[in-house]
C-alpha positions as CSV (number, residue, x, y, z in Angstrom):
1,M,-119.4,-183.5,-76.1
2,T,-121.3,-180.4,-75.0
3,L,-124.9,-180.5,-74.3
4,L,-126.5,-177.3,-75.7
5,L,-129.7,-177.8,-73.9
6,E,-130.7,-175.6,-70.8
7,F,-132.1,-178.1,-68.3
8,D,-134.4,-175.4,-66.5
9,E,-137.3,-177.5,-65.5
10,L,-138.0,-180.1,-62.7
11,V,-139.8,-183.0,-63.9
12,I,-140.5,-186.6,-62.2
13,V,-139.9,-189.7,-64.2
14,E,-142.1,-192.8,-62.8
15,Q,-141.8,-196.3,-63.2
16,G,-144.1,-199.3,-62.1
17,R,-147.5,-200.6,-63.2
18,S,-149.4,-199.9,-60.0
19,H,-149.3,-197.4,-57.2
20,Q,-147.6,-200.2,-54.8
21,Q,-144.9,-200.8,-57.3
22,Q,-144.2,-197.1,-58.3
23,R,-140.7,-195.5,-58.1
24,V,-140.2,-191.8,-58.7
25,F,-137.1,-190.0,-60.0
26,P,-136.8,-186.4,-60.2
27,G,-134.7,-184.7,-62.6
28,K,-133.7,-181.6,-64.4
29,A,-135.1,-181.5,-68.0
30,F,-135.7,-179.5,-71.3
31,V,-139.2,-179.7,-72.2
32,R,-140.5,-178.7,-75.8
33,R,-143.7,-179.0,-77.9
34,Y,-143.4,-180.6,-81.6
35,L,-143.6,-177.9,-84.5
36,P,-146.5,-178.6,-87.1
37,S,-143.6,-179.7,-89.6
38,E,-142.4,-182.6,-87.0
39,L,-146.2,-184.3,-86.8
40,I,-145.1,-187.3,-88.7
41,G,-144.4,-191.0,-88.0
42,G,-146.9,-191.4,-84.8
43,I,-146.1,-187.8,-83.3
44,Q,-149.4,-186.2,-82.6
45,E,-150.5,-182.7,-81.9
46,G,-150.0,-182.2,-78.4
47,D,-147.1,-184.5,-78.1
48,R,-144.0,-183.1,-76.1
49,Q,-140.2,-183.9,-76.3
50,V,-139.0,-184.1,-72.6
51,T,-135.0,-184.3,-72.6
52,V,-134.0,-185.2,-68.8
53,C,-130.4,-185.0,-67.7
54,A,-129.3,-188.9,-67.2
55,E,-126.9,-188.1,-64.3
56,D,-130.1,-186.7,-62.3
57,L,-131.9,-189.9,-62.9
58,G,-129.0,-192.2,-62.4
59,K,-128.2,-191.0,-58.7
60,W,-131.6,-192.1,-57.9
61,G,-131.1,-195.7,-59.5
62,Y,-133.4,-195.2,-62.6
63,D,-132.9,-198.4,-64.8
64,G,-134.5,-197.1,-68.0
65,I,-137.9,-198.1,-68.1
66,A,-140.3,-195.3,-67.7
67,R,-144.2,-195.4,-67.6
68,T,-144.9,-191.7,-67.0
69,V,-143.3,-188.3,-66.8
70,V,-144.9,-185.8,-64.6
71,V,-144.3,-181.9,-66.1
72,R,-145.7,-179.0,-64.1
73,G,-147.9,-181.3,-62.0
74,R,-149.3,-183.1,-65.1
75,S,-148.8,-186.9,-65.7
76,L,-147.9,-187.7,-69.3
77,A,-147.7,-191.2,-70.6
78,V,-144.3,-192.1,-72.0
79,V,-144.7,-193.0,-75.8
80,S,-141.1,-193.7,-76.6
81,T,-137.6,-193.3,-75.1
82,D,-134.4,-192.5,-76.9
83,D,-131.2,-193.2,-75.2
84,D,-128.9,-192.9,-78.1
85,T,-129.1,-189.3,-79.2
86,Y,-127.1,-188.0,-76.3
87,R,-124.2,-190.4,-75.6
88,D,-120.6,-189.5,-75.5
89,N,-118.1,-192.2,-76.1
90,G,-120.9,-194.7,-74.7
91,L,-121.8,-192.5,-71.7
92,L,-125.4,-191.6,-71.5
93,R,-125.7,-187.8,-70.9
94,A,-129.5,-187.3,-71.4
95,L,-132.6,-189.2,-71.9
96,V,-135.3,-188.1,-74.4
97,F,-138.9,-189.1,-73.8
98,R,-141.8,-188.5,-76.3
99,V,-144.8,-188.2,-74.0
100,R,-148.3,-187.7,-74.5
101,G,-151.6,-186.6,-72.5
């Protein structure tokens, strides 16, 4: 499987409910806004799709539970996480976050 996404933006995936427990994971990502035709099923205007290279997150010990994603200095709440779309024979290649904020 070849990923045809260009991971050209650095984001930070954050875990933890408080600043004391917070862990941060930098990673390269592809960030896009949803098209008007995609605003269905809970997707709202202003939501973004952030596709992060799983290898980047994995080398920092990311365990799959994200609270926020920081994009261009702005902290965005994670609404949902997709860890199925970019799998190759069971190997996770990228995580897709739907973020809001």
